[in-house]
C-alpha positions in Angstrom: 4.1 14.6 -26.3 3.8 11.5 -24.2 1.3 11.8 -21.4 2.6 12.3 -17.8 0.6 10.7 -14.8 2.1 11.4 -11.4 1.4 9.9 -8.0 0.7 12.9 -5.7 -0.6 14.9 -2.5 -1.8 18.6 -1.7 1.1 19.2 0.3 4.0 17.7 -1.0 6.7 20.0 -2.0 8.6 17.7 -4.5 5.4 17.1 -6.2 5.1 20.8 -6.6 8.9 20.9 -7.8 8.4 18.1 -10.4 5.3 19.7 -11.8 6.9 23.3 -12.2 9.9 21.3 -14.0 7.2 19.6 -16.3 5.7 22.5 -17.2 8.8 24.4 -18.0 9.5 22.0 -20.4 6.1 22.4 -22.2 4.0 19.6 -20.4 0.2 21.3 -20.0 -1.3 18.0 -18.9 -0.4 16.1 -15.8 -2.7 13.1 -14.7 -2.9 13.4 -11.0 -3.6 10.8 -8.9 -3.6 12.2 -5.4 -3.0 9.6 -3.0 -3.9 11.7 0.2 -7.5 11.4 -1.1 -8.0 7.7 -1.9 -5.6 5.2 0.0 -6.1 2.3 -2.8 -4.6 4.7 -4.9 -1.7 5.1 -2.4 -1.6 0.8 -2.4 -1.6 1.1 -6.6 0.9 2.9 -6.6 3.1 1.0 -4.2 2.5 -2.1 -6.3 3.4 -0.6 -9.4 6.5 1.1 -8.3 7.7 -0.4 -5.1 7.9 3.2 -3.3 5.7 4.4 -0.6 6.8 8.1 -1.9 5.5 10.7 -3.6 5.4 12.0 -6.4 5.9 9.1 -8.4 6.2 9.8 -12.3 5.2 8.4 -15.2 5.7 9.4 -18.8 4.2 7.6 -21.6 4.5 3.7 -20.5 7.8 4.7 -19.0 8.5 4.9 -15.3 10.2 7.8 -14.2 10.9 8.0 -10.7 10.3 10.8 -8.0 11.4 14.1 -7.9 15.1 13.8 -7.7 14.9 11.0 -10.7 13.2 13.7 -12.7 15.7 16.4 -12.1 18.4 13.9 -13.1 17.0 12.7 -16.2 16.4 16.5 -17.2 20.2 17.3 -16.4 21.2 14.3 -18.6 19.4 15.6 -21.5 16.8 12.5 -21.5 13.6 14.5 -20.4 12.6 16.4 -23.8 13.2 13.2 -25.7 11.1 11.2 -23.6 8.3 14.0 -23.4 8.7 14.2 -27.0 8.7 10.3 -28.0 
């Protein structure tokens, strides 16, 4: 299974939703980067993605986007193959 990295904050409901969906799809380990605890990590996230909002999700080397993009990817049937790659 491809590793999952997610930029998050503690109180973000979209982060919780994205984590729940990933767990439903069999992901047992998510590398969380808490941008609320380390402003330098938020800046790194912005440089990588061009976005300031969380979550920002990477599966393997693929940038997925935020929660809405993750859900859309799952609905299109693209999440499982990306996780398995």
